[in-house]
C-alpha positions in Angstrom: 40.4 -103.7 -63.2 39.5 -107.0 -65.0 40.9 -110.3 -63.9 41.3 -113.2 -66.3 40.5 -116.8 -65.5 43.7 -118.9 -65.4 41.9 -121.8 -67.0 39.8 -120.4 -69.8 40.9 -116.7 -69.9 37.3 -115.4 -69.4 36.4 -112.7 -66.8 36.9 -113.6 -63.2 34.4 -112.2 -60.6 35.4 -111.4 -57.0 32.5 -110.9 -54.5 32.4 -110.4 -50.8 30.2 -113.1 -49.1 27.7 -112.3 -46.3 29.9 -114.1 -43.7 32.9 -111.8 -44.7 34.8 -114.1 -47.0 35.8 -113.5 -50.7 34.2 -115.6 -53.4 36.2 -115.9 -56.7 34.5 -117.5 -59.7 34.5 -117.9 -63.4 30.9 -118.2 -64.9 32.2 -119.8 -68.1 34.3 -122.8 -66.9 32.8 -122.9 -63.4 36.0 -122.9 -61.3 35.6 -121.1 -58.0 37.1 -120.6 -54.6 36.4 -119.1 -51.2 39.2 -117.0 -49.6 39.7 -114.9 -46.5 38.4 -111.3 -46.7 40.7 -108.5 -48.0 39.8 -105.0 -49.1 42.3 -105.3 -51.9 41.0 -107.3 -54.9 44.6 -107.7 -56.4 45.7 -109.5 -53.2 42.6 -111.8 -53.4 43.3 -112.6 -57.1 47.0 -113.3 -56.5 46.1 -115.7 -53.7 43.6 -117.4 -56.0 46.2 -117.9 -58.8 48.7 -119.3 -56.2 46.0 -121.8 -55.1 45.1 -122.6 -58.7 48.8 -123.4 -59.5 48.9 -125.7 -56.5 45.8 -127.6 -57.7 43.7 -126.4 -54.7 41.0 -124.7 -56.7 38.2 -127.1 -57.5 37.0 -127.4 -61.1 33.7 -128.9 -60.1 32.7 -125.8 -58.3 32.0 -125.3 -54.7 28.2 -125.9 -54.9 28.2 -128.7 -52.3 30.4 -126.9 -49.9 28.5 -123.6 -50.3 25.2 -125.5 -49.8 26.5 -127.2 -46.7 27.4 -123.8 -45.3 23.9 -122.4 -46.0 25.4 -119.9 -48.6 23.4 -121.3 -51.5 20.7 -124.0 -52.0 21.7 -127.3 -53.7 20.2 -127.9 -57.2 18.2 -130.8 -55.7 16.5 -128.4 -53.2 15.7 -125.8 -55.9 14.2 -128.5 -58.2 12.0 -129.7 -55.3 10.9 -126.1 -54.7 10.0 -125.7 -58.3 8.0 -129.0 -58.3 5.5 -128.9 -61.1 5.8 -125.2 -61.8 7.2 -124.3 -65.3 9.1 -121.1 -64.7 10.2 -118.9 -67.6 13.9 -119.2 -68.7 15.0 -115.9 -67.0 13.4 -117.0 -63.7 15.2 -120.4 -63.9 18.5 -118.5 -64.5 17.9 -116.5 -61.3 17.0 -119.6 -59.3 20.1 -121.6 -60.4 22.6 -118.7 -60.5 24.5 -120.0 -57.4 25.0 -116.4 -56.4 22.2 -116.2 -53.8 20.4 -118.4 -51.3 16.9 -119.0 -52.7 14.7 -118.9 -49.6 11.4 -119.5 -51.4 9.9 -119.8 -54.9 6.2 -120.1 -55.5 3.4 -119.0 -57.7 1.1 -116.6 -55.9 -2.4 -117.1 -57.2 -5.4 -114.8 -56.6 -8.4 -117.1 -56.6 -11.4 -116.1 -58.7 -13.2 -113.4 -56.7 -16.7 -114.1 -55.3 -19.3 -112.7 -57.7 -22.3 -110.8 -56.4 -25.6 -109.8 -58.0 -26.2 -108.5 -61.5 -26.1 -104.7 -61.8 -29.8 -104.3 -62.6 -30.8 -106.4 -59.5 -29.5 -103.8 -57.1 -32.2 -101.3 -57.8 -29.8 -98.5 -58.6 -30.7 -95.3 -60.5 -31.2 -96.1 -64.2 -28.4 -93.7 -65.3 -25.9 -95.5 -63.0 -26.9 -98.9 -64.3 -26.6 -97.8 -67.9 -23.2 -96.2 -67.4 -21.9 -99.4 -65.8 -23.1 -101.4 -68.8 -21.2 -98.9 -71.0 -18.1 -99.8 -68.9 -18.9 -103.5 -69.6 -19.7 -104.1 -65.9 -22.7 -106.3 -65.8 -22.2 -107.9 -62.4 -20.7 -106.8 -59.1 -18.1 -108.6 -57.0 -19.7 -109.8 -53.8 -17.8 -107.3 -51.7 -18.9 -104.4 -54.0 -22.6 -105.5 -53.6 -22.2 -105.7 -49.8 -20.5 -102.3 -49.6 -23.1 -100.6 -51.9 -26.0 -101.9 -49.8 -24.4 -101.0 -46.4 -23.5 -97.5 -47.6 -26.9 -96.8 -49.1 -28.4 -98.1 -45.8 -26.3 -95.5 -43.9 -23.8 -97.8 -42.1 -20.2 -96.8 -41.3 -18.0 -99.3 -43.1 -14.4 -100.3 -43.8 -13.8 -101.8 -47.3 -10.7 -103.9 -47.1 -9.5 -105.2 -50.5 -6.2 -105.4 -52.5 -5.0 -102.8 -55.0 -6.9 -102.6 -58.3 -9.8 -104.8 -57.0 -12.6 -102.3 -57.6 -12.7 -100.5 -54.2 -13.4 -97.1 -55.8 -16.6 -98.3 -57.5 -17.7 -99.9 -54.2 -17.9 -96.5 -52.4 -18.5 -94.2 -55.4 -21.7 -95.9 -56.7 -23.6 -95.8 -53.4 -22.6 -92.2 -52.7 -23.8 -91.1 -56.1 -27.0 -93.1 -55.5 -27.6 -91.3 -52.2 -27.0 -87.9 -53.8 -29.6 -88.7 -56.5 -32.1 -89.8 -54.0 -31.7 -86.8 -51.7 -31.3 -84.3 -54.6 -28.7 -82.4 -52.7 -27.6 -80.1 -55.5 -25.8 -76.9 -54.6 -24.4 -78.3 -51.4 -21.4 -80.4 -50.5 -22.8 -83.9 -49.8 -19.6 -86.1 -49.7 -15.9 -85.4 -49.1 -13.5 -87.9 -50.6 -10.1 -87.7 -48.9 -6.9 -89.0 -50.3 -3.5 -89.0 -48.4 -1.7 -87.1 -51.2 -2.5 -84.4 -53.8 -1.0 -86.7 -56.4 -3.3 -89.6 -55.6 -6.4 -87.3 -55.5 -5.5 -85.9 -58.9 -4.8 -89.4 -60.2 -8.3 -90.7 -59.1 -10.2 -87.5 -60.0 -10.8 -88.2 -63.7 -12.3 -91.6 -62.9 -14.7 -90.1 -60.3 -15.6 -87.2 -62.5 -16.3 -89.4 -65.6 -18.8 -91.4 -63.5 -20.4 -88.3 -61.8 -20.7 -86.4 -65.1 -22.8 -89.3 -66.6 -25.3 -88.9 -63.7 -25.1 -85.0 -63.8 -23.4 -84.7 -60.4 -20.8 -82.0 -59.8 -17.4 -83.1 -58.5 -14.3 -80.9 -57.9 -10.8 -81.1 -56.5 -9.8 -78.6 -53.9 -6.2 -78.7 -52.8 -3.1 -76.5 -52.6 -2.8 -76.6 -56.5 -6.4 -75.4 -57.1 -6.3 -72.2 -59.1 -7.9 -69.0 -57.7 -10.7 -68.9 -60.3 -11.5 -72.6 -59.6 -11.6 -71.8 -55.8 -14.0 -69.0 -56.5 -16.2 -71.3 -58.5 -16.3 -73.9 -55.8 -17.2 -71.4 -53.2 -20.0 -69.9 -55.3 -21.3 -73.2 -56.7 -20.4 -75.9 -54.2 -20.0 -79.4 -55.8 -21.9 -82.4 -54.4 -18.6 -84.4 -54.2 -15.4 -82.7 -53.0 -12.0 -84.4 -53.5 -9.3 -83.2 -51.1 -6.8 -84.1 -48.4 -6.6 -83.7 -44.6 -4.0 -80.9 -44.8 -6.5 -78.7 -46.7 -9.4 -79.5 -44.3 -7.1 -78.7 -41.2 -6.0 -75.4 -42.7 -9.4 -74.1 -43.8 -11.2 -75.2 -40.7 -9.0 -73.3 -38.3 -8.8 -70.3 -40.5 -12.6 -70.3 -40.8 -12.4 -69.6 -44.6 -15.4 -69.3 -46.9 -14.5 -72.9 -48.1 -14.8 -74.2 -44.5 -18.4 -73.0 -44.3 -19.2 -75.2 -47.3 -18.3 -78.3 -45.2 -21.2 -77.9 -42.8 -23.6 -79.7 -45.1 -21.4 -82.8 -45.5 -23.2 -86.1 -44.8 -20.6 -88.7 -45.9 -16.8 -88.7 -45.3 -14.9 -91.2 -47.5 -11.3 -91.9 -46.6 -9.4 -93.9 -49.2 -6.0 -95.6 -48.5 -6.9 -95.4 -44.7 -4.0 -97.7 -43.8 -1.7 -94.7 -44.6 -2.9 -92.8 -41.5 -0.7 -94.5 -38.9 1.7 -92.9 -36.4 1.6 -89.1 -35.9 -0.2 -88.4 -39.1 -3.0 -90.8 -38.0 -3.2 -89.2 -34.6 -3.7 -85.8 -36.2 -6.3 -87.2 -38.7 -8.2 -88.6 -35.7 -8.7 -85.1 -34.4 -9.4 -83.5 -37.8 -12.3 -86.0 -38.2 -13.4 -85.1 -34.7 -13.4 -81.4 -35.7 -15.3 -82.1 -38.8 -18.0 -83.8 -36.7 -18.2 -80.6 -34.5 -18.9 -78.3 -37.4 -21.3 -80.5 -39.5 -25.0 -79.9 -39.3 -25.7 -83.7 -39.9 -24.5 -86.8 -38.2 -21.6 -87.9 -40.5 -21.5 -91.3 -42.1 -18.0 -92.8 -42.5 -16.6 -95.0 -45.2 -12.9 -96.1 -45.2 -11.2 -98.0 -48.0 -8.0 -99.9 -47.0 -5.4 -102.4 -48.2 -5.2 -105.7 -46.4 -4.4 -105.2 -42.7 -4.3 -107.5 -39.7 -7.2 -105.7 -38.1 -8.6 -103.0 -40.4 -11.8 -102.7 -38.4 -10.2 -102.0 -35.0 -7.7 -99.6 -36.6 -10.5 -97.6 -38.4 -12.7 -97.5 -35.3 -9.8 -95.9 -33.4 -9.1 -93.5 -36.3 -12.7 -92.4 -36.8 -13.8 -92.8 -33.1 -16.9 -94.7 -34.3 -18.2 -98.3 -34.5 -17.7 -99.7 -38.0 -18.5 -102.8 -40.1 -16.0 -104.7 -42.2 -16.6 -105.6 -45.8 -13.7 -107.8 -47.2 -12.8 -108.3 -50.9 -10.2 -110.3 -52.8 -8.1 -109.2 -55.7 -8.6 -109.9 -59.4 -7.6 -113.3 -60.8 -3.9 -113.4 -61.7 -0.6 -115.2 -61.2 2.7 -113.9 -59.9 6.0 -115.7 -59.8 7.4 -114.9 -56.3 11.0 -115.4 -55.4 12.5 -114.7 -51.9 16.3 -114.3 -52.2 19.0 -113.9 -49.6 22.2 -112.3 -51.1 24.9 -114.5 -49.6 27.7 -113.9 -52.1 27.1 -110.2 -52.8 25.3 -107.1 -51.3 21.6 -106.6 -51.3 21.9 -103.6 -53.6 24.1 -105.5 -56.1 21.5 -108.2 -56.3 18.6 -105.7 -56.7 20.5 -103.9 -59.5 21.2 -107.2 -61.3 17.6 -108.2 -61.1 16.6 -104.8 -62.5 19.1 -105.3 -65.4 17.8 -108.8 -66.2 14.1 -107.6 -66.2 14.6 -104.4 -68.1 16.7 -106.2 -70.7 13.6 -108.3 -71.3 11.5 -105.1 -71.6 9.7 -105.7 -68.3 8.7 -102.4 -66.7 10.0 -102.6 -63.1 9.5 -100.8 -59.8 12.2 -101.2 -57.2 11.1 -100.4 -53.6 13.7 -99.5 -51.0 12.9 -98.7 -47.4 14.8 -95.5 -47.1 15.5 -92.5 -49.3 19.2 -93.1 -49.0 18.9 -96.7 -50.4 16.6 -95.6 -53.2 19.1 -93.0 -54.3 22.1 -95.4 -54.0 20.3 -98.1 -56.0 19.5 -95.7 -58.9 23.0 -94.4 -58.9 24.4 -97.9 -59.3 21.7 -98.9 -61.8 22.5 -95.9 -64.1 26.1 -97.2 -64.3 24.7 -100.4 -65.8 23.0 -98.3 -68.5 19.5 -98.9 -67.0 17.0 -96.2 -67.8 15.9 -95.5 -64.2 14.8 -92.5 -62.1 14.2 -91.9 -58.3 10.7 -91.3 -56.9 10.5 -90.5 -53.1 9.2 -88.0 -50.6 11.3 -84.9 -50.1 11.7 -84.4 -53.9 9.7 -81.6 -55.5 6.2 -82.6 -56.5 6.6 -81.6 -60.2 9.7 -83.8 -60.5 7.8 -86.8 -59.0 4.9 -86.2 -61.4 7.3 -86.1 -64.4 8.8 -89.5 -63.3 5.3 -91.0 -63.1 4.3 -89.6 -66.5 7.5 -90.9 -68.2 7.0 -94.4 -66.7 3.3 -94.4 -67.7 4.3 -93.4 -71.3 7.0 -96.1 -71.5 9.8 -93.5 -71.7 11.3 -95.0 -68.5 12.1 -98.6 -67.8 12.4 -98.6 -64.1 11.6 -96.5 -61.0 13.7 -96.7 -57.8 11.2 -95.6 -55.2 10.3 -95.5 -51.5 6.7 -96.3 -50.2 5.4 -93.0 -51.7 4.5 -95.0 -54.8 2.8 -97.8 -52.8 -0.5 -95.9 -52.9 -2.9 -96.4 -55.8 -1.3 -93.9 -58.2 -1.7 -95.4 -61.6 1.7 -95.5 -63.3 0.4 -97.7 -66.1 1.6 -101.2 -66.8 4.0 -102.7 -64.3 5.4 -106.2 -65.0 7.7 -106.6 -62.1 8.2 -105.5 -58.5 11.5 -105.8 -56.7 11.3 -105.0 -53.0 13.5 -104.9 -49.9 12.1 -106.5 -46.7 8.7 -105.2 -45.8 5.6 -106.8 -44.2 3.8 -109.3 -46.4 0.6 -107.3 -46.8 2.6 -104.3 -48.1 4.4 -106.6 -50.5 1.0 -107.9 -51.7 0.0 -104.3 -52.2 3.1 -103.7 -54.3 2.7 -107.0 -56.2 -0.9 -105.9 -56.9 0.6 -103.4 -59.3 2.6 -106.1 -61.2 -0.3 -108.1 -62.6 -2.6 -105.1 -62.6 -3.6 -105.3 -66.2 -4.2 -109.1 -66.0 -0.8 -110.1 -67.3 1.6 -112.4 -65.5 3.5 -110.6 -62.8 7.0 -111.1 -61.2 7.8 -110.3 -57.6 11.2 -110.5 -55.9 11.6 -110.0 -52.2 15.3 -109.3 -51.7 16.3 -110.0 -48.1 19.0 -107.7 -46.7 22.0 -107.3 -44.5 19.9 -107.2 -41.3 18.6 -109.5 -38.5 15.0 -109.9 -39.8 16.3 -111.0 -43.2 18.6 -113.6 -41.5 15.5 -114.9 -39.8 13.3 -115.1 -42.9 16.1 -116.8 -44.8 15.7 -119.8 -42.4 11.9 -119.4 -41.7 10.3 -118.2 -45.0 6.9 -119.5 -44.0 6.8 -117.1 -41.0 7.1 -114.2 -43.5 3.6 -114.9 -44.8 2.2 -115.0 -41.2 3.6 -111.6 -40.2 0.8 -109.3 -41.3 1.5 -105.7 -40.5 -0.1 -104.1 -37.4 -0.6 -100.4 -37.9 -1.1 -98.0 -35.0 -2.0 -94.5 -34.0 -1.9 -92.9 -30.6 -4.9 -90.6 -30.2 -3.6 -89.7 -26.7 -0.4 -88.1 -28.0 -0.3 -85.1 -25.6 1.4 -82.8 -28.2 -1.1 -83.6 -30.9 -4.0 -83.1 -28.4 -2.5 -79.7 -27.4 -2.3 -78.4 -30.9 -5.6 -79.8 -32.1 -7.6 -78.4 -29.2 -6.3 -74.9 -30.2 -7.4 -75.6 -33.7 -10.9 -76.7 -32.5 -11.3 -73.4 -30.7 -10.5 -71.7 -34.0 -12.9 -73.8 -36.0 -15.8 -72.9 -33.7 -16.0 -71.5 -30.1 -16.0 -74.3 -27.5 -19.1 -74.3 -25.3 -18.8 -74.9 -21.6 -20.5 -78.4 -21.7 -18.4 -80.0 -24.5 -15.0 -81.7 -24.9 -15.0 -82.8 -21.2 -12.4 -85.4 -22.1 -10.0 -82.6 -23.0 -10.7 -80.4 -19.9 -7.1 -80.6 -18.6 -5.6 -79.3 -21.9 -8.3 -76.6 -22.2 -7.4 -75.3 -18.7 -3.7 -75.4 -19.5 -4.3 -73.3 -22.7 -6.5 -70.8 -20.6 -3.7 -70.3 -18.1 -1.2 -69.8 -21.0 -3.6 -67.2 -22.5 -3.9 -69.1 -25.7 -7.7 -69.3 -25.4 -10.0 -67.0 -23.5 -13.5 -67.1 -22.1 -16.0 -64.8 -23.6 -19.9 -64.8 -23.2 -19.7 -68.3 -21.5 -17.8 -69.7 -24.5 -14.1 -70.4 -25.1 -12.6 -68.5 -28.1 -9.0 -68.4 -29.5 -6.5 -65.6 -28.7 -5.4 -65.3 -32.4 -2.6 -62.9 -31.7 -0.9 -65.5 -29.5 -1.7 -68.7 -31.3 -1.5 -67.8 -35.0 2.3 -68.5 -35.0 1.9 -71.8 -33.1 -0.6 -73.2 -35.5 1.1 -71.9 -38.6 4.3 -73.7 -37.7 2.5 -77.0 -37.0 2.5 -79.9 -39.5 -0.1 -82.6 -39.2 2.3 -85.1 -40.9 4.9 -84.9 -38.2 5.6 -82.8 -35.1 8.5 -80.5 -34.8 10.3 -78.0 -36.9 12.1 -78.7 -40.2 15.5 -77.7 -41.6 15.2 -76.1 -45.0 17.8 -77.3 -47.6 19.3 -74.7 -50.0 21.4 -75.2 -53.1 22.8 -72.1 -54.7 20.3 -69.9 -52.9 17.3 -72.0 -54.0 15.2 -74.3 -51.6 15.5 -77.9 -52.9 14.0 -79.8 -50.0 13.5 -80.1 -46.2 14.0 -82.6 -43.4 12.3 -82.7 -40.0 14.0 -82.5 -36.7 15.6 -84.4 -34.9 16.5 -86.7 -37.9 17.7 -83.5 -39.7 20.6 -83.1 -37.2 21.9 -86.6 -38.1 21.7 -86.1 -41.8 22.6 -82.3 -42.2 25.4 -81.6 -39.8 28.4 -79.8 -41.3 30.3 -81.9 -43.9 27.5 -84.5 -44.0 27.0 -86.1 -47.4 23.3 -85.7 -48.3 21.5 -87.5 -51.1 18.9 -85.7 -53.3 17.3 -86.9 -56.6 20.1 -89.3 -57.5 23.0 -87.0 -56.7 25.2 -86.5 -53.6 25.9 -83.1 -52.0 28.0 -81.9 -49.1 26.6 -79.8 -46.3 28.8 -76.6 -46.2 26.7 -74.9 -43.5 24.0 -75.8 -40.9 22.3 -72.9 -39.1 20.7 -74.5 -36.0 18.9 -73.7 -33.8 18.6 -70.0 -34.8 17.4 -70.0 -38.4 17.0 -73.8 -39.2 18.5 -74.0 -42.6 21.3 -76.0 -44.3 23.3 -75.0 -47.4 24.6 -77.8 -49.6 27.1 -77.9 -52.5 27.8 -80.3 -55.3 30.6 -82.9 -55.0 32.5 -84.8 -57.7 30.8 -87.9 -58.9 33.8 -90.1 -57.9 33.8 -88.9 -54.3 34.2 -92.2 -52.5 32.2 -91.7 -49.2 28.9 -91.1 -47.6 28.4 -90.2 -43.9 26.6 -91.5 -40.8 26.3 -89.6 -37.6 27.5 -90.5 -34.1 25.0 -89.8 -31.4 24.5 -90.0 -27.6 21.2 -90.1 -25.8 20.0 -90.0 -22.2 16.5 -91.1 -21.2 14.5 -90.0 -18.1 11.2 -91.6 -17.1 8.6 -88.9 -16.6 5.4 -91.1 -16.0 4.7 -94.8 -16.1 1.4 -95.5 -17.9 1.3 -99.3 -17.4 3.5 -102.2 -16.3 3.3 -105.9 -16.8 5.5 -109.1 -16.8 6.6 -110.5 -20.1 7.6 -114.0 -19.0 9.7 -113.2 -15.9 10.9 -109.7 -16.8 9.1 -106.6 -15.8 8.3 -104.2 -18.6 6.8 -100.7 -18.4 5.2 -98.5 -21.0 6.0 -94.8 -20.1 6.4 -91.2 -21.0 10.1 -90.4 -21.6 12.3 -87.3 -21.9 15.1 -88.0 -24.4 18.2 -85.7 -24.5 20.0 -86.3 -27.9 23.4 -85.1 -29.0 25.1 -85.5 -32.4 28.8 -85.3 -31.6 30.5 -86.6 -34.8 30.2 -88.8 -37.9 31.9 -91.6 -39.8 32.9 -91.7 -43.4 31.6 -94.9 -45.1 33.0 -96.1 -48.4 30.4 -96.3 -51.2 29.6 -99.9 -52.2 31.0 -101.2 -48.9 28.1 -102.4 -46.9 30.1 -102.4 -43.7 28.3 -100.4 -41.0 31.5 -99.0 -39.5 33.8 -96.2 -40.7 36.5 -93.7 -39.8 35.3 -91.2 -37.1 35.3 -87.5 -37.3 34.3 -85.3 -34.4 32.2 -82.1 -34.8 33.7 -78.9 -33.4 30.4 -78.2 -31.5 27.9 -81.0 -30.8 24.3 -80.5 -31.9 21.8 -80.9 -29.1 18.1 -81.6 -29.1 15.7 -82.8 -26.5 12.1 -84.0 -26.7 9.3 -85.9 -24.9 8.0 -89.2 -26.3 6.7 -92.6 -25.2 8.5 -95.9 -24.9 9.2 -99.1 -23.0 11.8 -100.0 -20.5 12.8 -103.4 -19.3 15.6 -104.8 -17.1 17.6 -107.5 -18.8 19.1 -110.4 -16.8 22.9 -110.5 -16.4 25.0 -112.7 -18.8 26.9 -114.3 -16.0 28.5 -117.2 -17.9 30.0 -115.0 -20.6 31.1 -112.4 -18.0 33.0 -115.2 -16.1 34.8 -116.3 -19.3 35.6 -112.7 -20.3 38.8 -110.8 -19.6 36.8 -107.6 -19.3 33.5 -108.4 -17.5 32.2 -104.8 -17.7 32.7 -104.7 -21.5 31.1 -108.1 -22.0 28.0 -107.1 -19.9 27.4 -103.6 -21.3 28.1 -104.8 -24.9 25.6 -107.7 -24.4 22.8 -105.3 -23.4 23.6 -103.0 -26.3 23.5 -105.9 -28.8 20.2 -107.1 -27.2 18.7 -103.6 -27.7 19.7 -103.7 -31.4 18.3 -107.2 -32.0 15.0 -106.6 -30.2 14.4 -103.5 -32.3 15.5 -104.9 -35.7 14.2 -108.4 -35.1 10.7 -107.4 -34.0 10.3 -105.3 -37.1 7.7 -107.4 -38.9 5.9 -108.5 -35.7 5.1 -104.9 -35.0 4.3 -104.0 -38.6 7.6 -102.8 -39.9 8.0 -100.0 -37.3 11.7 -100.4 -36.4 12.6 -97.3 -38.4 10.1 -95.4 -36.1 11.9 -96.6 -33.0 15.1 -95.5 -31.1 16.9 -97.5 -28.4 19.3 -96.9 -25.5 21.0 -99.5 -23.2 22.4 -97.9 -20.1 25.9 -99.2 -19.4 26.0 -102.3 -17.1 22.6 -101.5 -15.4 20.7 -103.9 -17.7 18.1 -101.2 -18.4 17.1 -101.1 -22.0 14.8 -98.3 -23.4 13.0 -98.5 -26.7 11.1 -95.4 -27.7 9.1 -93.7 -30.4 11.3 -91.6 -32.7 8.3 -89.2 -33.2 7.9 -86.3 -30.7 5.1 -87.1 -28.3 4.9 -90.8 -29.4 3.5 -92.5 -32.4 2.2 -95.8 -31.0 5.1 -97.8 -32.4 6.6 -98.7 -29.0 3.1 -99.5 -27.7 2.8 -102.0 -30.6 6.0 -103.6 -29.4 4.9 -103.6 -25.7 1.8 -105.5 -26.7 3.7 -108.2 -28.6 6.9 -108.2 -26.5 7.1 -112.0 -25.8 7.0 -112.9 -29.5 9.7 -110.2 -30.2 12.0 -111.7 -27.5 11.6 -115.2 -28.8 12.3 -114.2 -32.4 15.4 -112.1 -31.3 16.8 -115.2 -29.7 16.4 -117.2 -32.9 18.1 -114.5 -34.9 21.3 -114.5 -32.8 21.3 -118.3 -32.4 21.0 -119.0 -36.1 23.4 -116.4 -37.4 26.5 -118.3 -38.7 29.0 -115.5 -38.0 31.7 -116.3 -35.6 32.6 -112.7 -34.7 32.4 -111.8 -31.0 30.7 -108.5 -31.9 28.3 -110.3 -34.3 27.5 -108.9 -37.8 24.9 -106.9 -39.7 22.8 -110.1 -39.9 22.4 -110.3 -36.1 23.7 -107.6 -33.8 24.7 -104.6 -36.0 22.2 -101.9 -36.8 22.6 -99.4 -39.7 21.0 -96.8 -37.3 23.5 -97.4 -34.5 24.8 -94.0 -33.1 27.9 -95.7 -31.7 29.4 -96.9 -35.0 28.4 -100.5 -34.1 31.0 -100.7 -31.4 30.4 -102.1 -27.9 28.5 -105.2 -29.2 28.8 -108.8 -27.9 26.9 -111.4 -29.8 27.4 -114.3 -27.3 26.6 -112.1 -24.3 23.3 -111.0 -26.1 22.5 -114.7 -26.8 22.9 -115.6 -23.1 20.7 -112.6 -22.1 17.9 -113.6 -24.6 18.1 -117.3 -23.6 17.7 -116.3 -19.9 14.8 -114.1 -20.7 13.1 -116.8 -22.8 13.6 -119.4 -20.1 11.6 -117.2 -17.7 14.4 -115.7 -15.5 12.8 -112.9 -13.3 13.9 -109.3 -13.1 12.5 -106.1 -11.7 12.8 -102.5 -12.9 15.4 -100.3 -11.2 16.1 -96.6 -11.4 18.8 -95.4 -13.9 22.1 -94.2 -12.2 24.1 -91.2 -13.4 27.4 -92.4 -14.8 26.0 -95.4 -16.8 27.3 -95.0 -20.3 24.3 -94.8 -22.7 24.8 -96.9 -25.9 22.4 -96.2 -28.7 
């Protein structure tokens, strides 16, 4: 329904503010008012008319009042922020819109990269130099010169440089040079590994063009390689093989003809190495170890990575080798950067409006969301605004994703709503603008790298959200630029080790003297009969382990639930998250549409059947869960300030017992509860931390219900520590789960991945900083609610419908921790109510 302005008869807008008020405004004549929250817009409008008739509605606008409350910036502050910059008209409109708090505006400049030597000065093969001149490359960047020399010399190196800065040339040229020198024809000399088939296929033409000029054979071998191409590769092996780790893993343990080609490899190049964090990275660590075992030569390693806090240390852990760092800068370019906090509307509404503004100006735009649900919801709302947009995310079929990339590249699509799958170097053509939800600064830079990729001016918008870390960056924008992502792997994940040792035995028999560091696991497998001793060597018992290895995915541990629509498989989701998203009657999002789960078959056959629902169906769902932790082993303990914290092996029992219906467009994180007839249960082993929080004695004294105030304070503290530490630990909060145990003060934060991913270890190592930041988040949040709000204590992942939360109790707990109050760990007691 449209409401008319009582003064000028133009359209009146009614928006919910971030601190749960209603903002009523007319953009034409400028009258506006702030009223108490109501779900019914008619009621809000009637109250507004009543206040207008009484002369209580200001005609000068509320700018000063809103600025005083920290809802928007004053014009004076924005002008100071702009300074001597001359923003374009549409950027000015965004900055002065008075709908959002402008946290920061600046021009991000890439300085002129350091130049290196002339092409002919490097003593390269003449054919290589001639081809570079054909490409109009007469001089290398300094980092390219350094990388080429180190690789030719045989060093293991990490090339760290932004997107589109010339990393590929930095490793491709020296590899080709080495092949020419060693005349290695008819054997695989180098393997180039990419994290996805799509990226490998995207990079292949560039590599092939270069190699063809020098008469070097290069081929792609992946799941999409046709049978005749496979035969050709097996019969005439290329010098350079382009593939992925899934293919290497499969062919090594199956001992295929293809795997025997790998023995001659001398160089392994891993592009986009920063992708291999968590469980995937732990598996890759072992696949590299397996490749070393079967190769006849000592392997040389080259990693190329986006900007990381410590790329060298991470790659040394991933490859299990000492490495040297070569660091490059991006191409010269300028990007207008705006950090906005949506105080008078929702994050999604702001992102859709920015997309509309930019696409109306014919700027091709990529919008990054941090979850597949948000990417789907955003595209759904953008389509209603007549924006030509499609979704691109993992979990959609590969051919659909490729068609979206192709349409965008060919200018048939104005915008893509995507998840980080498009963060990798896939070339989707010209991109003018990037709009992103909150992510670590180095990943934002990676995304921005796309915006000015062809040398034009780029635009980047970081849209803060309805969450604690956004609340923090609103008030401390400079800290955002300090919080560089820390990525992590856990090579000691016991489940990964267990599977990978079996795979090693399949690749090649294990001799008695090797793999001493895995002796315990080898003995366990021998007792189980998975491997057997024969002629003094350990060989696999294929009958027993075939099934185990066939079910195993290197990208995540655990089984998946297959999703079917009208009898056809349309996607899958891994356990345990699948139970939260695919229980009976759950609303599931897929490729821009919503479906309802009509049947979940678990744990017998592990499938879910979905059905279409009407477009105007008003809800989506969120599960209600219960968890119980048991400490199995303590790996290490230390004191963070005064509190004792332990890093340990945990057994988590998880139960999905119901769900809530949440209205579309309402960003509240609470809804109407529905219980499942039969709870879904799942248990797993992982790693995590536990600490004992001090008691909020002052708040308990003032409270009518001491027990509620105490338990809710611990629960709120658990939420804030996970959400608020997000950027300190490299954006891993989505990889973490948390449990506070009743009034015991025990708080557990654990890796969501089975066996552990390294995320909680990352938090353990930086715990003091996380606790300090958590205190600031709660202290600086302007909400007055006892429970808090999405900007401080609420979590969109809460399994308790964001109930049992006490903001002031959490603040007291965090202040006590930060002032150095001492606590010691205690044992959990049966009967404590777990809050997740």
